[in-house]
N, C-alpha and C positions, 0 to 999 in steps of 0.2 A: 402182487403181480408174480406170476410164475417165473422163476429165475431161468428155467430151461427155455421158455419162450423168448425171453429177452436175449439170452445168449444166441439163440437161433437167428433172431432178427439182427443182432450185431454181426454174426458171421456172414449174413447175407447183405450186409452193407446198407441197411435201411437208415442208419444214423448219419450218413454223410450228406451234408447240405451243400449249398453253393458258396462262393466266395463271400467274405464278410461285406464287401461293398456292393454285392448283388443280392439284395434281400428286400423283403417287404415287412414293414413294422407290424402289420397285421398278424404276422407269424411269430411274433416275439414270445408268446406263451408256449410255443412248441420247440423253442431253441434252448438247448442245455448250456451251450457255451461256444467257444471257438478254439480251434487248434491249427496252427500253421496257416492262419488266414482263412480257414474254412470253417463255416458254421457246423456245429454238431447238433443233430436233432435229438430231442428228448424221447427216448424209446418208450418210456413209461406212458407218455402222452400218445405216442404212435400206437401202442398196444390197446389203449382205451378207445381210440378213434377207430381202429381196425375192427374191434369187437362191435362197436356201434354200427358201423357201415355194413358189415357182413350180416348182422341181425336184421337191419332194415331191408337189405337186398333179399334176404331169405323170405321175409314177410311179403314183399312185393312179388317175388317169384311164385310163392305159394298161392297168391291171389290171382295168378294168371297174367300179371302185368308184363309187358314186353320191354326188355332192356336193350339199349343200343350201346355197345362197348366201342369206344373210340380210342385206338392206339396206333397212331401213324408214325410214332418215333420208332426207328429201327430196333432199338433195344427192347421194345415191349411187344412188337407185332405178334410173333409166334405164340407167346403165352396167352394173349387175349383172344386170338383167333381160335385157339384150342378151347379156351374157356367158353366162348360164345357157342361154338359148335356142340360141345358136350352138354350144355345146359339149355340148348334150344332157343338162343337169343340171336340178335343181329350184331354185326360188327362192321367197322370201317377200319381198314388197316393200311391202305395205300395213300389216300388223300381225302381230306374233307371236301365235299362238294358244297360250295356256298349255296345256301337256300335249301339244304337237305331237309331241314325241319320247317323253316318259315315259309318256304315256297314249295311245299310238298306236292301240290297239284301239278306243277310243271315237272318235278322230279319223277312223279308217277308215270308221266308220259314217256320220259327217258327210260325208265325201267321197262315199260311195255315195248319200246323199241329194242332194247337189249334182249328181251326174251324172244322177240320175233327173229332177230338176227341169229340168236343162239339156235333156235329151232331150224332156221334155214341152213345153217352150217352143218347141223347134225343130219338133216334129211338129204343133203346133197344138192340143195337148190342153188348153191354157188357154182356148181359144176357147169351149169348151162350159160353162165355169164362169161364175158370176155375176161382175159387175164387181168386187165386193168380194173375192170369193175369188181371182180372178185377180190383183188388186192385191197381196193378201197373199202369194201364191205368188211373184210377181215381186220383192217386197221381200225375201223370204227368199233367193231366188236371187241377187239383187244382193249381199246380205250374205255369202253363201257364196262367191260369185265372187271377192270381195276377198281372202278368206282362203285359198281352195284353187285359184285359177285355174291355177297352174302345178304343182299337186301332184296333178293328176288321175291321173297314171300311177304315183304313188307307192304301191306295194303293201306296202312294209315300211319300217322305219326306215332312213334313209340311212346310209351308211358314214362320211361325213365332213361336218363343219360348217365353214362359212367365214362369219364375220360381219365387217361393215365397221367397226363400232365395238364393241370388247369391253365397254365400259362401258355404252353405250346398249343393247346387246343382251345384257345380263347374264343375263336369264332363259333365253335360248337356250343360252348357254354353260353355265349351271348344269345344264340338262337333259342336255346332251351329256356333261358330266363325270359325272353320275350314272349314265350308261350306258357310261362308259369309251370314248366315241367319240373318234376323232381330230378335233381341232379347231384351227382357225386363225382369226386375227383381225388386223385393222388396229387398232393401239393408239396413241392420242394420249398425251401426257405424264401424263394422269390414269389411264392403264390399269394393268394388272397382267400382266406377262409370264409369271407363274407359273400363271395361270388357264387357259391353253390349251396345246396341244401345241407350237405355234410361232406367232410373230406378227411383224408388220411395223410398226416404229415410224414413224408418219407422221401428217400432218394429216388428221383425219377430218371436218373442218368445211368443206371446200372441194370444190366440184364438180370443179375441175381436178385436185386431188390424188387423189380417189377414182377418177376416170375414168382417170388415168394408170396406176394400179395395176391396174385392171380390164383395160385394154388390154394390159398386159404379160402378165397371166395368160391372157387370151384368146388371144393370139398363141402362147403356149406350148402350150395345150391343143388349139387348132384345128390347130396344126402336128403334133400327136401323133395326130390322128384316123386318118390313113392307117396309121400304124404300129400303132394300136390293134387293127386287124384282124389284123395279124400277131401283135400282143400277145395276142390271144385264143387263138392257137395256143399261146401261152406257158402257158395253163392246161393243163398236161400230163396232165389227167385221161384223155383218150382213149388217149394213148400208154401210160400206166401200166396201164390196163385191158387193152390189147392185149398188153402185156408179160406180164401175169399169165396171159392165155389161152394164150400160147405155152408157158408152163411146164407148164400142165395136160396138154396132149397128150404132153409129154416124160415125165411120170409114167406115163401110160397105156401108153406104149410100153415103159417099164421093166417094168411089170406083165406085159405080154404076153410079154416075153422070159423072165421067171421061169416063166410057165406053160409055155412051150415047154421 
């Protein structure tokens, strides 16, 4: 393991876990020890898992899969909003809306309402309303804006879920699991590595720690963007179709030969 990487992870506080009496035995393999009543996360294991997860996300991103980043903890919001924006994915940073995945049919209607109100506010349609009506519309718009601001383009359930804290975002993880979605999480020592497809054991309570991981993932995905265009060619659908059409004329020729 690169010593420079480990030092950087240490400097960004990825190794700091939760209190010893606030842990999950499932995370035992990722805990190095304890200091002053606080668990210390094994950064060698963190580095391995971070490498695994970023590679898997890179592959999914290149395939055109849509990722939903969920980071509603104040410490992680900004970094993951920036990550989602720069890589062209979705994010939830204010509050998880119950049923966002499992009841998407209803959520889609709410998003449509949000888009209509947004359009009306920009076109000046609220100006013809009474002050009370306009205020009510603006209040509803602000509420919907917090919930669906970066989900405006989401026409279907995303393919992948990534949550910053698997315990804090347990509702999102449960919904993803009920739909058998690929899911990733950053887990502190109180997490459960069996609840998601893969996870990164790290400090979830520090801005520096969550930003460090966000920047590693962002660098991986943004670097893949150019290749993703070529990756789209990897969707061999057109080639398969053209291959099938080539076979069709061959059969027709054979029929004509028999007729002759």
